[in-house]
C-alpha positions as CSV (number, residue, x, y, z in Angstrom):
1,Q,199.0,-53.4,103.0
2,V,201.2,-56.4,103.9
3,Q,200.9,-59.5,101.7
4,L,202.6,-62.9,101.3
5,V,202.8,-64.3,97.8
6,E,203.9,-67.9,97.2
7,S,205.2,-69.7,94.1
8,G,206.9,-72.9,93.1
9,G,204.3,-75.6,93.7
10,G,203.6,-78.3,91.1
11,L,203.5,-82.0,90.3
12,V,206.6,-84.1,90.8
13,Q,207.5,-87.8,90.8
14,P,208.6,-89.6,94.1
15,G,212.2,-88.8,94.7
16,G,212.0,-85.5,92.9
17,S,212.6,-82.0,94.1
18,L,210.8,-78.6,94.3
19,R,211.7,-75.2,95.6
20,L,209.0,-73.0,97.1
21,S,209.4,-69.3,97.4
22,C,207.4,-66.7,99.4
23,A,207.8,-62.9,99.2
24,A,206.5,-60.5,101.8
25,S,205.6,-57.1,100.4
26,G,204.0,-53.8,101.6
27,S,204.7,-51.5,104.5
28,I,207.0,-53.7,106.5
29,F,209.1,-52.5,109.5
30,S,210.5,-55.9,110.5
31,I,209.8,-59.6,110.2
32,N,210.3,-62.0,113.0
33,V,209.5,-65.7,112.5
34,M,208.9,-67.1,109.0
35,G,207.9,-70.6,108.1
36,W,206.0,-73.1,106.0
37,Y,202.9,-75.1,107.0
38,R,201.0,-77.7,105.0
39,Q,197.6,-79.3,104.9
40,A,196.9,-82.7,103.3
41,P,193.4,-83.8,102.3
42,G,191.4,-84.8,105.3
43,K,194.0,-83.6,107.8
44,E,194.7,-80.5,109.9
45,R,197.3,-77.9,109.0
46,E,200.7,-78.7,110.4
47,V,204.0,-77.0,110.7
48,V,206.7,-78.1,108.3
49,A,209.6,-75.8,109.1
50,R,210.3,-72.5,110.8
51,I,213.2,-70.0,110.7
52,L,214.0,-67.2,113.0
53,S,215.3,-63.8,111.9
54,K,218.9,-64.7,112.9
55,G,218.7,-68.0,110.9
56,S,218.1,-70.8,113.4
57,T,215.7,-73.4,112.1
58,T,213.4,-76.2,113.2
59,Y,211.8,-79.0,111.2
60,A,209.0,-81.5,111.5
61,D,210.3,-85.0,112.0
62,A,208.6,-86.1,108.8
63,V,210.7,-83.8,106.7
64,K,214.0,-83.6,108.6
65,G,217.0,-84.3,106.4
66,R,215.0,-83.8,103.2
67,F,213.7,-80.2,103.4
68,T,215.7,-77.0,104.0
69,I,214.2,-73.7,104.9
70,S,216.1,-70.5,104.3
71,R,215.5,-66.7,104.2
72,D,216.8,-63.6,102.6
73,N,216.2,-60.7,105.0
74,A,217.3,-58.1,102.5
75,K,214.5,-59.3,100.1
76,N,211.9,-60.2,102.7
77,M,211.7,-63.7,101.3
78,V,211.6,-67.3,102.6
79,Y,212.3,-70.5,100.7
80,L,211.7,-74.2,101.2
81,Q,213.9,-76.6,99.3
82,M,212.2,-80.0,99.1
83,N,214.2,-83.0,98.1
84,S,213.5,-86.8,98.1
85,L,209.8,-86.0,97.9
86,K,207.4,-88.8,98.9
87,P,203.7,-89.2,98.1
88,E,202.8,-88.4,101.7
89,D,204.3,-84.9,101.2
90,T,201.3,-84.1,98.9
91,A,199.5,-81.1,100.4
92,V,198.8,-77.5,100.1
93,Y,201.8,-75.6,101.4
94,Y,201.3,-72.2,103.1
95,C,203.8,-69.5,103.8
96,Y,203.7,-68.0,107.3
97,A,205.3,-64.8,108.7
98,E,205.1,-62.6,111.9
99,I,205.4,-59.1,110.6
100,A,205.4,-55.6,112.2
101,P,203.9,-53.1,109.9
102,S,205.9,-49.9,109.1
103,H,207.2,-48.4,112.4
104,G,204.8,-50.6,114.4
105,N,205.7,-52.2,117.8
106,A,203.7,-55.3,117.5
107,Y,203.9,-58.4,115.3
108,Y,200.9,-59.7,113.3
109,I,200.5,-63.1,111.7
110,Y,200.2,-63.3,107.9
111,W,199.5,-66.3,105.7
112,G,200.1,-66.9,102.0
113,Q,197.4,-68.1,99.7
114,G,198.8,-71.6,99.6
115,T,200.4,-73.6,96.7
116,Q,199.6,-77.2,95.8
117,V,202.4,-79.8,95.9
118,T,201.5,-83.2,94.5
119,V,203.9,-86.1,94.6
120,S,202.8,-88.9,92.3
121,S,204.1,-91.4,89.7
């Protein structure tokens, strides 16, 4: 049973920082793409950042230069360091991963439960 478990959300003031963590657990053979998505009130879910297994990254224009995605392949974890936070960053943030179950030959998409990030003074 493969699961993604997130942590690190909370309430911060504008200009502050948060670090989100996501751990993949269960019967895992390999993990391909990992990433973070977010959904603000009244809006659709959108990609924030993605990272490939070899470490290359992409970011949404709105967060480029402020957020940093990273991963630890030995621990099956992905992180999102969020700096210089703005009120418009307020959203539920979801962890994403493409995972092949133990000794499988196909990747399946998994989502975390979501963690609330609120930026307000």
